[in-house]
C-alpha angles and dihedrals in degrees: 000000000000117000117213113211115226119252109272121201114249120257092250091055091052092051092051096052097079091050091049090050092051093048092047091053093053115092095179122078115279113274099224097186092048095239089140126073102272103152115313096322120107125160097178094111092049091050092050093052097043113131136202124242121271114259117259116253122241127247092288092048094255128142109198124205126176093258105029148000134230130195124222117216123230128218111294095009124148123199089259090055091054092046092051093048095052096036102243125127110267092223093054091048091048094049093049092053098038093244142114124255093242096048113129116236132211120240108270094015113150120233118193117225120224088213138354117296115257113275094020101083112126127209092250144342129248091284093053093249118139114240098233094176092055094048091048091049091052091050091053093047093049094047114114118257116248098189115131117249128220093280092056095251123122117254116219096185115130119258118266110274130202125253119314107300120240130183108272122236105244112214114244127217127035119352118234119243115251108221119197110212115239127204112285096021122126133191088259094054091047092049091050090047092058096029095237127131113268089227090059090048090053093047094049093050102034095243121175127253090270092055089230118172131180135223112270094022118136116227126194110225108224117246114243121240109250109193118207115258117262117266091232093056092046091049091049091050091050092048092049092053114087134171118266111281096017120123095022132098115230109219117232112245115242092236090063093062104028126032120233116262119260111254128192110219118198114232118253120263112283113241110232114245098216101067119158114256116228115206113213110201117228116248111270100186111102127194113280094199115119091226139018126233111269091215132022105236148084124307105240098176127030132211118279119175110241094004106055115011094195143007131277116226117194122216143151117297109264094020114146119264111213134198111261091219140349118289147106128294101248099180144355113200142143135244127231090279091055092251115146123250125193123203120196121192115213100176139342094300109008115094135169124207126205115192134176093038136135140191095043113205100188136063133219110282096024119136113233131191130220110285094012115146109246102165144340136251115268118253115257144106091276108034115183142145122235105219124192135180116204130191099203107309094338121092118225133192108276096206097080088055093050099047 
């Protein structure tokens, strides 16, 4: 007897069944780039870090941005070859990039320029600022040579210039960040710092297969791909935005439909007219201090015999400086910094000194009373008056006279 095996579904049909079941269970539209949560696959991070391609260099190998330029090496180039092609001194280019003039370069390797290449300076950058360094560099490069020739005479021929200059094509859009490599950094740490794929970093800067970078090297950070927002999302946002007050119902206040009830308010208590009058005597105690403070403020420096012959009192700039007691203006002079000083004599030996003042209102020989304004504090961030009390030629501590 011959047994006939039942029809078995092919292997491909069996593999497709789980996918069909998943698709049948999804009510939302299919997420073609797998940014949703279908299984264990999710490409959201990759989409967020996607970068655009590096711009192509011009005929000289230059890529021009509003604020700087970079040169792209060709196959077999050394740093001197790149410098000669763009018209910059090889030594200056080598120092700026931490290299030697005879260093070999990889095809596509990016070399940062310390200034714009001769003949490529523009009138201004994207911010409207004139590139002074570029204009000065062009002036130096175009200056005539004064080196003596073989016959001993001085040659005034202009220096050799690169190929015929043409206006560079400045890249539009956002400008890439130029990152200068520090000691200990790797291509991986730099890519994590700016959240760009290390492969894109290598492609933009012409790195080798080992992604090696050196200290002092300038790296262009790839620009991220910013896709335009979906039309549906933009339309929904526009539809959801309404003018102030639209789409809402303003409730009618109760007072507009029903008047407020009449209320009888009792008058306030009447103040009696015949109130007893209390006489408050004026203060009779007067200050017992021998002198008054010349300025109202905080003492910032105290008296120290032989080091500070008075006290410093801080105050607001322009505040009045007053005579500590009645007396006669004995002298008005200036110190070595041309700052005025006032000396007031109170008796045969007792004197007061007011330094670091301005706008003097008295003259030598004038009689002043206690508390009379004689000057003002000088303007400045730390206005103060230096106040001294002298018994003859000896300085004494002013505080006992002020307390």
